[in-house]
Each structure stands twice: as C-alpha cells, then as structure tokens.
ChimeraX commands (.cxc) that place a marker at each C-alpha (Angstrom):
marker #1 position 96.40,27.25,108.05 radius 0.5
marker #1 position 99.12,28.88,106.07 radius 0.5
marker #1 position 97.30,32.17,105.28 radius 0.5
marker #1 position 94.35,33.96,106.42 radius 0.5
marker #1 position 91.07,33.99,104.46 radius 0.5
marker #1 position 90.83,37.16,102.45 radius 0.5
marker #1 position 87.57,39.09,102.48 radius 0.5
marker #1 position 85.86,39.76,99.07 radius 0.5
marker #1 position 87.00,42.94,97.43 radius 0.5
marker #1 position 85.08,46.11,98.59 radius 0.5
marker #1 position 83.94,46.78,94.96 radius 0.5
marker #1 position 83.22,44.81,91.74 radius 0.5
marker #1 position 86.83,45.65,90.51 radius 0.5
marker #1 position 89.55,46.13,92.80 radius 0.5
marker #1 position 89.85,49.85,93.80 radius 0.5
marker #1 position 92.22,51.51,96.48 radius 0.5
marker #1 position 89.48,54.11,96.87 radius 0.5
marker #1 position 86.96,51.56,97.89 radius 0.5
marker #1 position 89.26,49.36,99.85 radius 0.5
marker #1 position 90.58,52.55,101.90 radius 0.5
marker #1 position 87.11,53.94,102.73 radius 0.5
marker #1 position 85.99,50.40,103.88 radius 0.5
marker #1 position 89.07,49.85,105.90 radius 0.5
marker #1 position 89.08,53.37,107.53 radius 0.5
marker #1 position 85.36,53.08,108.33 radius 0.5
marker #1 position 85.93,49.75,109.89 radius 0.5
marker #1 position 88.85,51.02,112.17 radius 0.5
marker #1 position 86.86,54.03,113.13 radius 0.5
marker #1 position 83.66,52.28,114.22 radius 0.5
marker #1 position 83.28,50.77,117.66 radius 0.5
marker #1 position 81.76,47.28,117.76 radius 0.5
marker #1 position 80.89,47.21,121.39 radius 0.5
marker #1 position 80.68,50.01,123.91 radius 0.5
marker #1 position 82.99,50.27,126.92 radius 0.5
marker #1 position 82.17,52.69,129.63 radius 0.5
marker #1 position 85.32,52.25,131.91 radius 0.5
marker #1 position 88.67,52.62,129.78 radius 0.5
marker #1 position 91.24,54.00,131.94 radius 0.5
marker #1 position 92.82,53.17,135.24 radius 0.5
marker #1 position 91.85,56.47,136.88 radius 0.5
marker #1 position 89.14,54.69,138.89 radius 0.5
marker #1 position 91.86,52.42,140.40 radius 0.5
marker #1 position 93.57,53.72,143.62 radius 0.5
marker #1 position 96.98,55.50,143.34 radius 0.5
marker #1 position 97.04,56.06,139.73 radius 0.5
marker #1 position 97.54,59.18,137.88 radius 0.5
marker #1 position 96.84,59.75,134.15 radius 0.5
marker #1 position 100.31,60.67,132.56 radius 0.5
marker #1 position 100.53,58.38,129.73 radius 0.5
marker #1 position 101.35,60.12,126.44 radius 0.5
marker #1 position 98.99,57.95,124.48 radius 0.5
marker #1 position 95.59,56.47,125.22 radius 0.5
marker #1 position 96.33,52.83,125.66 radius 0.5
marker #1 position 92.78,52.07,126.34 radius 0.5
marker #1 position 91.62,48.87,128.16 radius 0.5
marker #1 position 88.10,47.85,129.03 radius 0.5
marker #1 position 87.45,47.82,132.74 radius 0.5
marker #1 position 83.67,47.17,132.51 radius 0.5
marker #1 position 82.37,44.67,135.02 radius 0.5
marker #1 position 81.13,42.34,132.38 radius 0.5
marker #1 position 84.71,41.31,131.16 radius 0.5
marker #1 position 87.38,39.60,133.07 radius 0.5
marker #1 position 90.10,42.22,133.30 radius 0.5
marker #1 position 88.79,44.39,136.03 radius 0.5
marker #1 position 88.17,41.30,138.25 radius 0.5
marker #1 position 91.71,40.04,137.54 radius 0.5
marker #1 position 93.22,43.22,138.39 radius 0.5
marker #1 position 91.25,43.30,141.66 radius 0.5
marker #1 position 92.29,39.87,142.50 radius 0.5
marker #1 position 95.91,40.50,141.46 radius 0.5
marker #1 position 95.98,37.85,138.91 radius 0.5
marker #1 position 96.27,39.81,135.67 radius 0.5
marker #1 position 99.12,39.53,133.15 radius 0.5
marker #1 position 100.22,42.30,130.62 radius 0.5
marker #1 position 102.54,41.73,127.74 radius 0.5
marker #1 position 103.90,44.73,126.17 radius 0.5
marker #1 position 105.81,44.76,122.87 radius 0.5
marker #1 position 107.86,47.81,122.00 radius 0.5
marker #1 position 110.84,49.05,120.34 radius 0.5
marker #1 position 112.90,51.41,122.56 radius 0.5
marker #1 position 110.02,53.66,123.57 radius 0.5
marker #1 position 110.53,55.76,126.75 radius 0.5
marker #1 position 106.77,56.00,127.36 radius 0.5
marker #1 position 106.30,53.14,129.68 radius 0.5
marker #1 position 103.81,54.90,131.98 radius 0.5
marker #1 position 101.04,52.37,131.03 radius 0.5
marker #1 position 103.18,49.55,131.93 radius 0.5
marker #1 position 104.21,51.06,135.13 radius 0.5
marker #1 position 100.52,51.94,136.25 radius 0.5
marker #1 position 99.41,48.43,135.34 radius 0.5
marker #1 position 102.24,47.07,137.61 radius 0.5
marker #1 position 101.37,49.43,140.46 radius 0.5
marker #1 position 97.69,48.06,140.21 radius 0.5
marker #1 position 99.12,44.62,140.92 radius 0.5
marker #1 position 99.40,43.20,137.37 radius 0.5
marker #1 position 102.18,41.02,136.32 radius 0.5
marker #1 position 103.85,43.04,133.58 radius 0.5
marker #1 position 106.39,41.87,130.96 radius 0.5
marker #1 position 107.85,44.31,128.60 radius 0.5
marker #1 position 109.56,42.98,125.57 radius 0.5
marker #1 position 112.09,45.25,123.93 radius 0.5
marker #1 position 115.28,44.29,122.10 radius 0.5
marker #1 position 116.94,47.69,122.84 radius 0.5
marker #1 position 117.21,47.20,126.71 radius 0.5
marker #1 position 120.81,46.66,128.03 radius 0.5
marker #1 position 120.35,43.46,130.07 radius 0.5
marker #1 position 118.66,40.13,129.08 radius 0.5
marker #1 position 116.22,40.44,131.91 radius 0.5
marker #1 position 115.48,43.19,134.38 radius 0.5
marker #1 position 113.20,42.80,137.46 radius 0.5
marker #1 position 111.97,46.31,138.43 radius 0.5
marker #1 position 109.58,46.60,141.42 radius 0.5
marker #1 position 107.48,43.89,142.46 radius 0.5
marker #1 position 105.48,43.20,139.19 radius 0.5
marker #1 position 107.40,44.61,136.40 radius 0.5
marker #1 position 110.00,42.75,134.09 radius 0.5
marker #1 position 111.90,43.79,131.17 radius 0.5
marker #1 position 113.23,41.27,128.68 radius 0.5
marker #1 position 115.69,41.93,125.89 radius 0.5
marker #1 position 113.44,39.91,123.40 radius 0.5
marker #1 position 111.89,41.05,120.14 radius 0.5
marker #1 position 108.48,39.45,119.22 radius 0.5
marker #1 position 108.34,38.37,115.51 radius 0.5
marker #1 position 106.00,36.42,113.36 radius 0.5
marker #1 position 108.66,33.60,112.89 radius 0.5
marker #1 position 111.19,31.95,115.17 radius 0.5
marker #1 position 114.96,32.25,114.07 radius 0.5
marker #1 position 116.29,29.48,111.98 radius 0.5
marker #1 position 119.52,28.14,113.81 radius 0.5
marker #1 position 120.90,26.78,110.50 radius 0.5
marker #1 position 120.87,30.22,108.87 radius 0.5
marker #1 position 123.92,32.25,110.00 radius 0.5
marker #1 position 122.26,35.52,109.69 radius 0.5
marker #1 position 119.37,34.32,111.87 radius 0.5
marker #1 position 121.99,33.64,114.83 radius 0.5
marker #1 position 122.17,37.41,115.19 radius 0.5
marker #1 position 118.57,37.49,115.96 radius 0.5
marker #1 position 118.43,34.73,118.45 radius 0.5
marker #1 position 116.62,37.08,120.95 radius 0.5
marker #1 position 113.74,37.24,118.36 radius 0.5
marker #1 position 110.83,34.85,118.91 radius 0.5
marker #1 position 107.16,34.27,118.09 radius 0.5
marker #1 position 104.76,35.13,120.97 radius 0.5
marker #1 position 103.61,31.51,121.17 radius 0.5
marker #1 position 107.14,30.34,121.77 radius 0.5
marker #1 position 107.59,32.95,124.48 radius 0.5
marker #1 position 104.25,31.94,126.18 radius 0.5
marker #1 position 105.55,28.21,126.08 radius 0.5
marker #1 position 109.00,29.11,127.52 radius 0.5
marker #1 position 107.52,31.36,130.30 radius 0.5
marker #1 position 104.93,28.79,131.16 radius 0.5
marker #1 position 102.12,31.28,130.69 radius 0.5
marker #1 position 98.70,30.04,129.45 radius 0.5
marker #1 position 97.02,33.41,129.10 radius 0.5
marker #1 position 97.56,37.09,128.63 radius 0.5
marker #1 position 95.02,39.55,129.97 radius 0.5
marker #1 position 96.33,42.41,127.87 radius 0.5
marker #1 position 98.63,42.43,124.88 radius 0.5
marker #1 position 99.82,45.95,124.06 radius 0.5
marker #1 position 102.08,46.37,120.93 radius 0.5
marker #1 position 103.82,49.33,119.33 radius 0.5
marker #1 position 106.13,47.54,117.04 radius 0.5
marker #1 position 106.62,50.27,114.32 radius 0.5
marker #1 position 104.84,48.45,111.39 radius 0.5
marker #1 position 105.71,44.81,112.27 radius 0.5
marker #1 position 102.18,44.65,113.75 radius 0.5
marker #1 position 100.48,43.14,110.63 radius 0.5
marker #1 position 102.70,40.07,110.35 radius 0.5
marker #1 position 102.69,39.63,114.11 radius 0.5
marker #1 position 98.88,39.76,114.30 radius 0.5
marker #1 position 98.70,37.41,111.20 radius 0.5
marker #1 position 100.90,34.93,113.20 radius 0.5
marker #1 position 98.71,35.16,116.33 radius 0.5
marker #1 position 95.61,34.52,114.31 radius 0.5
marker #1 position 97.21,31.63,112.15 radius 0.5
marker #1 position 98.64,29.83,115.19 radius 0.5
marker #1 position 95.44,30.50,117.39 radius 0.5
marker #1 position 97.63,32.27,120.00 radius 0.5
marker #1 position 95.10,35.20,119.90 radius 0.5
marker #1 position 92.54,32.98,121.68 radius 0.5
marker #1 position 94.80,33.02,124.68 radius 0.5
marker #1 position 94.62,36.93,125.04 radius 0.5
marker #1 position 91.85,38.77,126.72 radius 0.5
marker #1 position 92.37,42.29,125.26 radius 0.5
marker #1 position 94.51,43.60,122.33 radius 0.5
marker #1 position 95.71,47.25,122.21 radius 0.5
marker #1 position 97.69,47.67,119.00 radius 0.5
marker #1 position 99.26,50.73,117.34 radius 0.5
marker #1 position 98.83,50.13,113.59 radius 0.5
marker #1 position 100.74,52.12,110.93 radius 0.5
marker #1 position 99.27,52.66,107.51 radius 0.5
marker #1 position 101.69,54.99,105.80 radius 0.5
marker #1 position 103.23,52.10,104.07 radius 0.5
marker #1 position 102.32,48.27,103.81 radius 0.5
marker #1 position 104.40,47.17,106.84 radius 0.5
marker #1 position 107.25,44.71,107.07 radius 0.5
marker #1 position 106.87,41.82,104.65 radius 0.5
marker #1 position 103.51,42.77,103.37 radius 0.5
marker #1 position 103.60,42.89,99.63 radius 0.5
marker #1 position 101.17,43.68,96.67 radius 0.5
marker #1 position 99.73,46.89,95.23 radius 0.5
marker #1 position 97.92,49.38,97.44 radius 0.5
marker #1 position 94.47,47.95,97.01 radius 0.5
marker #1 position 95.77,44.47,97.77 radius 0.5
marker #1 position 97.49,45.51,100.93 radius 0.5
marker #1 position 94.44,47.32,102.30 radius 0.5
marker #1 position 92.25,44.43,101.39 radius 0.5
marker #1 position 94.77,42.24,103.55 radius 0.5
marker #1 position 94.80,44.67,106.50 radius 0.5
marker #1 position 90.98,44.73,106.55 radius 0.5
marker #1 position 90.89,40.85,106.26 radius 0.5
marker #1 position 93.13,40.47,109.26 radius 0.5
marker #1 position 90.97,42.63,111.41 radius 0.5
marker #1 position 87.87,40.70,110.24 radius 0.5
marker #1 position 89.64,37.53,111.34 radius 0.5
marker #1 position 89.86,39.05,114.84 radius 0.5
marker #1 position 86.02,39.64,114.66 radius 0.5
marker #1 position 85.47,36.04,113.72 radius 0.5
marker #1 position 87.44,35.11,116.79 radius 0.5
marker #1 position 84.99,37.09,118.97 radius 0.5
marker #1 position 87.20,40.16,119.42 radius 0.5
marker #1 position 85.28,43.37,119.36 radius 0.5
marker #1 position 86.60,46.88,118.66 radius 0.5
marker #1 position 85.75,49.23,121.55 radius 0.5
marker #1 position 88.16,52.23,121.19 radius 0.5
marker #1 position 90.10,53.89,118.33 radius 0.5
marker #1 position 92.57,56.75,118.63 radius 0.5
marker #1 position 93.61,58.64,115.61 radius 0.5
marker #1 position 96.96,60.18,116.24 radius 0.5
marker #1 position 96.97,63.66,114.76 radius 0.5
marker #1 position 100.60,64.22,115.91 radius 0.5
marker #1 position 101.68,61.94,113.18 radius 0.5
marker #1 position 101.81,62.55,109.44 radius 0.5
marker #1 position 98.54,62.43,107.99 radius 0.5
marker #1 position 99.58,59.74,105.29 radius 0.5
marker #1 position 97.86,56.65,103.84 radius 0.5
marker #1 position 100.15,54.38,101.82 radius 0.5
marker #1 position 102.52,57.25,101.19 radius 0.5
marker #1 position 99.74,59.57,99.96 radius 0.5
marker #1 position 98.09,62.37,101.64 radius 0.5
marker #1 position 94.56,60.91,101.15 radius 0.5
marker #1 position 91.29,59.89,102.71 radius 0.5
marker #1 position 91.94,62.23,105.66 radius 0.5
marker #1 position 93.63,59.40,107.38 radius 0.5
marker #1 position 96.39,59.62,109.90 radius 0.5
marker #1 position 99.47,57.34,109.47 radius 0.5
marker #1 position 98.95,55.87,112.89 radius 0.5
marker #1 position 95.97,54.64,114.91 radius 0.5
marker #1 position 95.71,52.92,118.38 radius 0.5
marker #1 position 93.09,50.23,118.29 radius 0.5
marker #1 position 91.69,48.36,121.30 radius 0.5
marker #1 position 89.72,45.18,121.15 radius 0.5
marker #1 position 88.22,42.89,123.78 radius 0.5
marker #1 position 87.80,39.22,123.47 radius 0.5
marker #1 position 84.21,38.69,124.27 radius 0.5
marker #1 position 84.69,35.08,125.00 radius 0.5
marker #1 position 86.65,36.04,128.20 radius 0.5
marker #1 position 83.86,36.87,130.65 radius 0.5
marker link #1:1,2 radius 0.2
marker link #1:2,3 radius 0.2
marker link #1:3,4 radius 0.2
marker link #1:4,5 radius 0.2
marker link #1:5,6 radius 0.2
marker link #1:6,7 radius 0.2
marker link #1:7,8 radius 0.2
marker link #1:8,9 radius 0.2
marker link #1:9,10 radius 0.2
marker link #1:10,11 radius 0.2
marker link #1:11,12 radius 0.2
marker link #1:12,13 radius 0.2
marker link #1:13,14 radius 0.2
marker link #1:14,15 radius 0.2
marker link #1:15,16 radius 0.2
marker link #1:16,17 radius 0.2
marker link #1:17,18 radius 0.2
marker link #1:18,19 radius 0.2
marker link #1:19,20 radius 0.2
marker link #1:20,21 radius 0.2
marker link #1:21,22 radius 0.2
marker link #1:22,23 radius 0.2
marker link #1:23,24 radius 0.2
marker link #1:24,25 radius 0.2
marker link #1:25,26 radius 0.2
marker link #1:26,27 radius 0.2
marker link #1:27,28 radius 0.2
marker link #1:28,29 radius 0.2
marker link #1:29,30 radius 0.2
marker link #1:30,31 radius 0.2
marker link #1:31,32 radius 0.2
marker link #1:32,33 radius 0.2
marker link #1:33,34 radius 0.2
marker link #1:34,35 radius 0.2
marker link #1:35,36 radius 0.2
marker link #1:36,37 radius 0.2
marker link #1:37,38 radius 0.2
marker link #1:38,39 radius 0.2
marker link #1:39,40 radius 0.2
marker link #1:40,41 radius 0.2
marker link #1:41,42 radius 0.2
marker link #1:42,43 radius 0.2
marker link #1:43,44 radius 0.2
marker link #1:44,45 radius 0.2
marker link #1:45,46 radius 0.2
marker link #1:46,47 radius 0.2
marker link #1:47,48 radius 0.2
marker link #1:48,49 radius 0.2
marker link #1:49,50 radius 0.2
marker link #1:50,51 radius 0.2
marker link #1:51,52 radius 0.2
marker link #1:52,53 radius 0.2
marker link #1:53,54 radius 0.2
marker link #1:54,55 radius 0.2
marker link #1:55,56 radius 0.2
marker link #1:56,57 radius 0.2
marker link #1:57,58 radius 0.2
marker link #1:58,59 radius 0.2
marker link #1:59,60 radius 0.2
marker link #1:60,61 radius 0.2
marker link #1:61,62 radius 0.2
marker link #1:62,63 radius 0.2
marker link #1:63,64 radius 0.2
marker link #1:64,65 radius 0.2
marker link #1:65,66 radius 0.2
marker link #1:66,67 radius 0.2
marker link #1:67,68 radius 0.2
marker link #1:68,69 radius 0.2
marker link #1:69,70 radius 0.2
marker link #1:70,71 radius 0.2
marker link #1:71,72 radius 0.2
marker link #1:72,73 radius 0.2
marker link #1:73,74 radius 0.2
marker link #1:74,75 radius 0.2
marker link #1:75,76 radius 0.2
marker link #1:76,77 radius 0.2
marker link #1:77,78 radius 0.2
marker link #1:78,79 radius 0.2
marker link #1:79,80 radius 0.2
marker link #1:80,81 radius 0.2
marker link #1:81,82 radius 0.2
marker link #1:82,83 radius 0.2
marker link #1:83,84 radius 0.2
marker link #1:84,85 radius 0.2
marker link #1:85,86 radius 0.2
marker link #1:86,87 radius 0.2
marker link #1:87,88 radius 0.2
marker link #1:88,89 radius 0.2
marker link #1:89,90 radius 0.2
marker link #1:90,91 radius 0.2
marker link #1:91,92 radius 0.2
marker link #1:92,93 radius 0.2
marker link #1:93,94 radius 0.2
marker link #1:94,95 radius 0.2
marker link #1:95,96 radius 0.2
marker link #1:96,97 radius 0.2
marker link #1:97,98 radius 0.2
marker link #1:98,99 radius 0.2
marker link #1:99,100 radius 0.2
marker link #1:100,101 radius 0.2
marker link #1:101,102 radius 0.2
marker link #1:102,103 radius 0.2
marker link #1:103,104 radius 0.2
marker link #1:104,105 radius 0.2
marker link #1:105,106 radius 0.2
marker link #1:106,107 radius 0.2
marker link #1:107,108 radius 0.2
marker link #1:108,109 radius 0.2
marker link #1:109,110 radius 0.2
marker link #1:110,111 radius 0.2
marker link #1:111,112 radius 0.2
marker link #1:112,113 radius 0.2
marker link #1:113,114 radius 0.2
marker link #1:114,115 radius 0.2
marker link #1:115,116 radius 0.2
marker link #1:116,117 radius 0.2
marker link #1:117,118 radius 0.2
marker link #1:118,119 radius 0.2
marker link #1:119,120 radius 0.2
marker link #1:120,121 radius 0.2
marker link #1:121,122 radius 0.2
marker link #1:122,123 radius 0.2
marker link #1:123,124 radius 0.2
marker link #1:124,125 radius 0.2
marker link #1:125,126 radius 0.2
marker link #1:126,127 radius 0.2
marker link #1:127,128 radius 0.2
marker link #1:128,129 radius 0.2
marker link #1:129,130 radius 0.2
marker link #1:130,131 radius 0.2
marker link #1:131,132 radius 0.2
marker link #1:132,133 radius 0.2
marker link #1:133,134 radius 0.2
marker link #1:134,135 radius 0.2
marker link #1:135,136 radius 0.2
marker link #1:136,137 radius 0.2
marker link #1:137,138 radius 0.2
marker link #1:138,139 radius 0.2
marker link #1:139,140 radius 0.2
marker link #1:140,141 radius 0.2
marker link #1:141,142 radius 0.2
marker link #1:142,143 radius 0.2
marker link #1:143,144 radius 0.2
marker link #1:144,145 radius 0.2
marker link #1:145,146 radius 0.2
marker link #1:146,147 radius 0.2
marker link #1:147,148 radius 0.2
marker link #1:148,149 radius 0.2
marker link #1:149,150 radius 0.2
marker link #1:150,151 radius 0.2
marker link #1:151,152 radius 0.2
marker link #1:152,153 radius 0.2
marker link #1:153,154 radius 0.2
marker link #1:154,155 radius 0.2
marker link #1:155,156 radius 0.2
marker link #1:156,157 radius 0.2
marker link #1:157,158 radius 0.2
marker link #1:158,159 radius 0.2
marker link #1:159,160 radius 0.2
marker link #1:160,161 radius 0.2
marker link #1:161,162 radius 0.2
marker link #1:162,163 radius 0.2
marker link #1:163,164 radius 0.2
marker link #1:164,165 radius 0.2
marker link #1:165,166 radius 0.2
marker link #1:166,167 radius 0.2
marker link #1:167,168 radius 0.2
marker link #1:168,169 radius 0.2
marker link #1:169,170 radius 0.2
marker link #1:170,171 radius 0.2
marker link #1:171,172 radius 0.2
marker link #1:172,173 radius 0.2
marker link #1:173,174 radius 0.2
marker link #1:174,175 radius 0.2
marker link #1:175,176 radius 0.2
marker link #1:176,177 radius 0.2
marker link #1:177,178 radius 0.2
marker link #1:178,179 radius 0.2
marker link #1:179,180 radius 0.2
marker link #1:180,181 radius 0.2
marker link #1:181,182 radius 0.2
marker link #1:182,183 radius 0.2
marker link #1:183,184 radius 0.2
marker link #1:184,185 radius 0.2
marker link #1:185,186 radius 0.2
marker link #1:186,187 radius 0.2
marker link #1:187,188 radius 0.2
marker link #1:188,189 radius 0.2
marker link #1:189,190 radius 0.2
marker link #1:190,191 radius 0.2
marker link #1:191,192 radius 0.2
marker link #1:192,193 radius 0.2
marker link #1:193,194 radius 0.2
marker link #1:194,195 radius 0.2
marker link #1:195,196 radius 0.2
marker link #1:196,197 radius 0.2
marker link #1:197,198 radius 0.2
marker link #1:198,199 radius 0.2
marker link #1:199,200 radius 0.2
marker link #1:200,201 radius 0.2
marker link #1:201,202 radius 0.2
marker link #1:202,203 radius 0.2
marker link #1:203,204 radius 0.2
marker link #1:204,205 radius 0.2
marker link #1:205,206 radius 0.2
marker link #1:206,207 radius 0.2
marker link #1:207,208 radius 0.2
marker link #1:208,209 radius 0.2
marker link #1:209,210 radius 0.2
marker link #1:210,211 radius 0.2
marker link #1:211,212 radius 0.2
marker link #1:212,213 radius 0.2
marker link #1:213,214 radius 0.2
marker link #1:214,215 radius 0.2
marker link #1:215,216 radius 0.2
marker link #1:216,217 radius 0.2
marker link #1:217,218 radius 0.2
marker link #1:218,219 radius 0.2
marker link #1:219,220 radius 0.2
marker link #1:220,221 radius 0.2
marker link #1:221,222 radius 0.2
marker link #1:222,223 radius 0.2
marker link #1:223,224 radius 0.2
marker link #1:224,225 radius 0.2
marker link #1:225,226 radius 0.2
marker link #1:226,227 radius 0.2
marker link #1:227,228 radius 0.2
marker link #1:228,229 radius 0.2
marker link #1:229,230 radius 0.2
marker link #1:230,231 radius 0.2
marker link #1:231,232 radius 0.2
marker link #1:232,233 radius 0.2
marker link #1:233,234 radius 0.2
marker link #1:234,235 radius 0.2
marker link #1:235,236 radius 0.2
marker link #1:236,237 radius 0.2
marker link #1:237,238 radius 0.2
marker link #1:238,239 radius 0.2
marker link #1:239,240 radius 0.2
marker link #1:240,241 radius 0.2
marker link #1:241,242 radius 0.2
marker link #1:242,243 radius 0.2
marker link #1:243,244 radius 0.2
marker link #1:244,245 radius 0.2
marker link #1:245,246 radius 0.2
marker link #1:246,247 radius 0.2
marker link #1:247,248 radius 0.2
marker link #1:248,249 radius 0.2
marker link #1:249,250 radius 0.2
marker link #1:250,251 radius 0.2
marker link #1:251,252 radius 0.2
marker link #1:252,253 radius 0.2
marker link #1:253,254 radius 0.2
marker link #1:254,255 radius 0.2
marker link #1:255,256 radius 0.2
marker link #1:256,257 radius 0.2
marker link #1:257,258 radius 0.2
view
C-alpha cells in the first residue's frame, strides 16, 4: 500500500468542527481497560518520571511476563529530551532498552547492563544516497530498516516523543506492517499544527489523523490510556478551540500479543 485508507468524513460535508470533535472523543476514550499501568509494582522502581508513559502490565498481555523473564525490549524514539527516567527504569527491570536520539554525542553508548543510546533518528523514509542533501542525514532511517540491521524481530514497547514527526512515522509503520512487530505503543501526539509533511486544510488533516488511529485499531491495537498535557499550550491547529491540549500521550496494546 502507498497510502492509508481514509475514513469517511464525520459529517455529510467536510467540517473542521465535526472532524475535531470525532477525533478528540476518539483519543480520549479508552477501548480496553488496563488495571496495572506503571512499574511501581516491580521491585526497586520509584516513580519519578515527569510524564506518565503508561504501559499495560496486566497478566493477560505478554509484557509483564517478558519483563519477569528478562526478555523484553523497548525502543525509545526521542529528540534531546533529558527525561529518560522511563528508559532507565525499564532497563533496571531487566529490559533491553534502545534509545534513538540524533542529539547524543557518540554513535553508540552502552550504559549499564541493559541500556543503549544510538545517534540515530527514526524517520518515515530512508535517506537516498544519490541526493547530496540526504547524505547529511545518513543517521536517519526507517524503523523497519533498523530492526533488520539490529537483527530484532519484535519490540515489546515502542515509545515515541518525536515533536510532530509522529504522524508520518506512524503511517510508515502501518504501511510497511512494522506495527505488527510491536507489542505496545506509547506515542506523544502533537495537534497544534498538522505535523511534518502532513498537508491539506484543517478538516482534511484531522480526518487523516483519525484515519491513522483507526488503522491501528484495525490491526488489533486498543487504546488503554490517554494523558492530556495541561502544561502545554491549549491549541488545536493553531486555534484555542475544542478545549484541546496541543499534546497528548496515548498508549495502545496489541491484543494479538497474548
């Protein structure tokens, strides 16, 4: 597939109001309940993360079992954030943690037994070596490419805080079926502007966002937690509207992974 299937418009004629209300209701409504969502229950962990990067540790899903057996793997995509408490706590609980951040100083840093930092940026396309400008971004790769290069078949948790690149990255994961190799997704989504390389008028943009998240649902992902960040500007596509925050952290579990 070259593009995702767009959902029908929310109303008989395209309307930002209807699209926004449908989208915001969708991201604010849990599709599945999860009773255990933080690592407090695990030994030696103290809750100091600045944001609730919620993962589902219920017994019916694989993550808690993989943590206990020291077989879990976390990929964290970020841009220069100093808040890596979640990654450290996952590493301390025995998970193999890979943090991808183009701003770190060395190509690869191994910190502690289970934590690696890589000077790599995850994108929705691989650089084209024939284009001179792309050579500057040779440390930018698609997630599927990195999985192949690292020899990893599966990721138990993919955490992403990529400052508005999340929509195109998510689209790439869906189109290339990489998302099926992931057990849980924890994504920060930014809705104060369309996002990198997302085009169209406002109602078209929101319909695209909504369609992307519905694609996740079609692939058996279920939203179990939403965090509305009230510390960020309350903006929706550059407007103070719909009582929306510019930033939400959304957590999904792949219900095929038992």
